[in-house]
N, C-alpha and C positions, 0 to 999 in steps of 0.2 A: 505566760507565753504572750510574745509580743502582738500587738492588736493587729498590725500589718500582715502577720503570717495568718491570722485566724480570720481576716478579712477574704485573704486569697482560700481560705478553706471554706467559706460560707460561698463564695462563688464557685467553687468546683462542686459543691454538693447542691446549689441550685442548678448548675449546668446538668449533672446527672439526673436530678429530678425532673427537670425539664425534659431530658431525652427518653425517661419513661414513659412520660405523660404523652408526647406526641408521638411515640411510636419508631423513634430511631433505633430503640433497642428492640431486639425481638421478644416475644412474649416468653419464650423458654427461659431467656436470659434475666428477666426482669428480678426474679425472687433473688439471684446472686448479686446483683447491682444493687438492690436494696439493703442486703447484708452489709455490702462494701460500703455504702452510704452511711450505715448506721456505725462502721466499725473507724471509719476518716473521723465522722464527729467526734466519738469517743476520745480518739487518739488525739485530737487536736484542741479539744475541749470546747466543741461548737454544737450547740444544740438547736437545729431550725426551728425547732416548735418554742422555743423561748422567743416571745416576740420581742422583750426589752432588750435580748442581745443581739437580735437580727437587726433591730434598728440602729443599733450603735455600730453595727459592722457591715451592713449592707451597702453596696457601691451602686444601687440602682439609681437612675434607669438603666445604668450602663450593665452589660452582662459581661460574662466571661468571652464569649464569642466575638462580641463588638470591639472589646479590649485587644483580643489578639488581633482582630480583623486592622485595627487602626496601627498596630505593631507592624503587620506585614505590609502594609501600605507604606509607613514610614521608611520603613527599610529599604524598600522597593526605589521609593524617590530617593533616598540618599544614595543608594547605588548607581541610579542612574545618571545622577549628578555629579558622578565623580568623572575627575578630567580623563579623557582617552588615553592619554600618553604620558609618560613619568615627568617628561619636560615641562608639561601642562601642570601637572600636578606640583611641580617644584614652585612655578610660579605663581600659583594661586595662593591667595591668602583667605585668611577665615573672614568669615562676615563681622564686621566690627557690631559689639554690643550698642543698642541703643540707650540712651540716656534714662529712657523710662525703664527699661530693662535693669538697668544698672542700679537705679532707685529702688526699684522693687526688690531687686538680688538683696542690698543693703538691709531691707526691712525685715527679710527672713533670716538675713544674718544676725540680726540683733534679737530677733526672738529665740534664734537657737542659742544665743548666749545666756538670754533669761532661764531658758530651758535647761541649759547646763548647771545654771546656779542652783535651780530647783532639783538638780539631779535627775529630771525626766530624760534621761538619756535617747531613748527611742524617739522620741517627740524631737529632740534637738537633731538628731540625724536627720529625719525628714524635714526639718527647716533648712538646714544644710544643703540638703540635696534639692530642694526646690530652688535655692541661691546659685547652686552650680549651675541646675538647669538654664537658668536665665542669663548667668555670666560664666561660661565653663573657663574662661581665661584668668581668673582671681585666684590667687595661689592660698590666699587666706581662708577661703572656704573649704578648700581641701584640707588644709592644716586644722581648721576648728573641726572637722568632721573626724579627723584621725583620732584626735582628742575626745570625741564624743565615742568613739568606736573602741579606744583604750579604757575609756572610764566604765564600759561594760565589760571588760576583757575580752574584747574582738580584736585583737591584737595584729591578726593577719591583715584584716580590711584595714585598720590602723597602718600598717605599714605599705599598704597599696595607696593610701590616700598621700602620705608625706612623702614617698617618692614622685607622685603626680605633681604635688606642691614645687617641689624641687625642681622638677623638668619644667613646669611651667615659669618660675621664678627662681635660679640657681643660688641667688644672694638672699634669698628669704631665710635667714638665720633659724627663727623657730621651726621650720619644717624638720630641719636637721635635729632639732631637740625632740620633736616627735617621733621622727623615725629612730633615733638612739633608744628611746625609753621603749617604743613597741617591739625593737628587736632585743633589748633585755629581758623584757618580759617572755620574749618566748625564748630565753637562755640562750640565744644567738650572741654571745658576748664579745665574739670578735666582729661580728657585724655592726653591733651597737658602737663598739670603741671606734669602728671607722667612720659611722655616722657623727659622732660627738667630735673626732676630728676634725671631720672637713667643716662642721660649723665654727670651730675653734678657729681655722685658717681665716673666716670671715669676719669672726669678732673674738681675738685673743683673749680678751678680758671678762668675757661671758663667765659668770659663777656657776649657771647650771649645766652648762657643757663641762666644765672643768670638771666639775663632782660627779657627773655621767662617766666622763671618759676614767677618772680613776676608779669608780665602781667596777667597770666593765673590765679592765685591766686587771684588776685583782680579782674575778673571777675566770678570768682566761686559765684553762690548765695548759701549761708548756707542752711543747709535743713530746719530750722525752717521759712525761708522765704518763702519756694516754696508752702506753704498753699496758698488757695485762700481767698478772705476778708469773704468770707461767712463761712468758718471753724473758724474764730476766735471767742472766747468768753471772751475775755478781756474787760471791760469796759472801755470807753473813758477816763474816769476820771482817770484812772492809767496810761494814755499813756502821753506821751510828745506830744505836737502839731507838727505835720509835718512841713518840710522845714521852722521852724523858723517862723511861722507865731502868735506865740503868742495865745490870744484868739480870732483870726479872722477865725479858722478852719472853725467852723458850718456857718458863714457867707458867707466864700470863697465857702464854699461847695455848697450852696442855691443858691449863683449866679453863679457858673460854669456851671450848666445846663440849663441855660437860653440864648437866644439869645445875640449876641454879636451888641453892637453900637461901637458909637465912642470912640476912646481911649481903647479898650477891655472890657467897662462897658458894661452890661446887657442893653437890648434893654427895654426902659421903658415900652412899651405896654406889652411886656412879665411878666414885673415885677408888672404892676396894676393887671394881670390875675392871677398872682400866689395867692392861697390861704394862703399860708404860709406867704407871704410877706404882705399881707392884714391884717391878724391877727397880726402880729409883728407890724403893722403900727398902727393898733387899741389899741394894749396893751400899746405902747409908749405915744399914745396920752391920754390915761385913766389916767397914772401914772405920767404924767407931761416931760416923758422922751423927746419926739419930742421936745418940748421947750428948754429943755436942750442943744437937740443937734444942734437946730439951732443957740444957743448963743456960741456954740464952734467956737474959731477964725480959725482951721482948715477948719471945715464945711462951715463956712461963705467966706471965701478964695476960696475954690473950686467952691461954687455957683457962686459967683462973676465972676470967670474967665468963667463959663458955659454962664453966662448972657453976658459976654463982646465978645460973639461970638467964644471962644475958644472951646477945645473938651474936653470932659469929661477924668479926669486923668485913667490913665490904672491901671488894678487891682495892679501890680507889684509896681506903685507910690503910692497906697492906703496903700497896706501892708507895705510899709517901711516910712511911715508917725507914727512916735510914739505916737501923740497926738491919732488920729484917730484909733490905734491898741489899745492903754488904755481905751480910750472910749467904744469902741465896747466890750472889755473884761470886763470893769465895768458893761455896760448893761446886758450881759450876765449873770454874777453873782449876780446882783440884782434882775431881773425879772426872769430869768430862761425861758427855751424853755418849761417846762413843763405847764407853764402858757397859752401858746398858746394852749398846745395838754395836756391835762391831761393824754392822753393814752400814752404818750412816756416815755420808761422805762430808755434808754439808747441811746447813739450815738457811732457809729464806724467811724472814719475817716481813711481812707487810702490814702496815697500818690500815683498819678499816674503820668505818665511823663507828661501829658498837664493839670493838674488840681486836683482837690479833689472831692472824691467821697464821699458822707453822706449817711450812712444807718441808719434807725431809726429803732428801736426795738419797738414794740407795744404788 
């Protein structure tokens, strides 16, 4: 867990313990608060009895109440210093950063860069934050902190810093790269493509931006592919079979929903219990298709392989056999699924990541 969070937790525990000791909490609530303190410490890995850990995490002589008091006073001062009218706020300009603050901010930035090289991302973020506190008008500091956030997979924070860097300096090309990378990592590919395109308008020859734009566009799903399978009304006859499956689409869909046996083939018991498969077998027996199937050399080789103790071939192996593919395609065209179920009007096949789904319209 980040050391900064543990420092905050230790400060909270110290505040609660002090509240118990100074009588802020009623005696009746003391036991409940002590249990809460113990739970908080265990949840965040903070042990107030561990002197070594306490010495590393403590913020003393500051305490949580004093830190909070400073925050409130600072906010009040900033609020009272705000211009009374909108016209005054428009004409007012931020106080320029002194040369000394700029120099110190650069040191913090260099420290952050060194920490990034050492993959100490939390410490690098703290260093860049200190640089920003001294010079909040420097877009590089926000851009560098965005890179640190992305390195620890905090891409939302990276987006915020990259956008702030662009706001400060719209011509800072690297900020667009940071923004595009963060949006891509969040799988917002349209936003990432937009960021890379904006950067390329400033630097058309930037190889990194070009690569990022190409990758983002490759991952964008067209609007007409966002519809769910149930929204489609296009008959299957007008579609090309998915995945280069030829005429095996219907058979593959039927088999994909059954239990798997050796070689990725469906479990035989499941096949025999499936009414559609039984109806298909009966139809093939009635019109002589089964005898023709068993005489096919490819099928005979497959059965000999199984009888010799080998495994059933995988679905991928069957799909890749042109003889079996043509045989099944001919069988489907000759007999038709409607002879098995006269109520079937059309088929819809949808290609998914791990198989095919057959939807039957009745």
